[in-house]
C-alpha positions in Angstrom: 0.1 -0.3 -0.1 1.5 3.7 -0.8 0.9 6.1 1.3 -0.7 8.8 -1.0 -4.9 8.7 -0.4 -5.4 7.9 -4.2 -2.0 6.1 -5.5 -3.7 6.0 -8.5 -3.2 9.1 -9.6 0.4 9.1 -9.0 2.2 9.7 -12.7 5.7 9.1 -14.2 7.2 11.2 -16.6 9.7 10.7 -19.3 11.6 11.9 -22.2 11.0 10.5 -25.3 14.1 8.4 -26.2 14.8 7.4 -22.4 17.0 5.2 -22.1 16.8 2.1 -20.1 17.9 1.4 -16.8 17.9 -1.7 -15.1 17.9 0.3 -11.9 14.5 1.3 -11.4 11.3 -0.3 -11.2 9.7 1.1 -14.2 13.2 -0.3 -16.0 13.1 3.2 -17.2 15.7 6.5 -16.5 14.7 9.6 -17.2 16.5 12.7 -18.6 16.2 16.0 -16.9 18.2 18.3 -16.1 18.0 20.0 -12.7 17.3 23.2 -14.1 14.5 21.5 -16.0 13.0 20.2 -13.0 13.0 23.0 -10.9 11.2 25.1 -13.6 8.6 21.9 -13.9 8.2 21.8 -9.4 7.7 25.9 -9.9 5.7 26.4 -13.1 3.4 23.6 -12.5 -0.5 24.2 -12.4 -1.9 20.4 -12.7 -0.6 18.7 -10.4 -0.4 18.1 -6.5 2.7 17.9 -6.2 6.9 17.0 -8.4 9.5 14.7 -7.2 12.6 13.9 -8.6 14.4 10.5 -8.2 17.5 9.2 -9.6 19.4 5.2 -9.4 23.0 4.8 -8.9 24.6 1.5 -8.0 26.8 1.4 -4.6 29.1 -0.7 -2.8 28.5 -2.7 0.2 31.1 -4.0 2.4 30.7 -6.2 5.5 32.6 -8.8 7.0 35.1 -9.0 4.7 32.3 -9.7 2.3 31.2 -7.3 -0.2 28.5 -6.7 -2.5 26.7 -4.4 -5.2 23.5 -3.1 -3.8 
């Protein structure tokens, strides 16, 4: 269950020709610049809110073991 009263109203915006990326759950990686995101966030008159996300890789080491996370 998502922590929103109407999760069916959530949308994901991607640019045309988005690159495939294996780290995100929807398998798309939007290529919006930070200034572009800020402009969308600040000038938005339709959406209740706008967020940005980024994916990346990390390596976790513990007890002599290393794993990609």
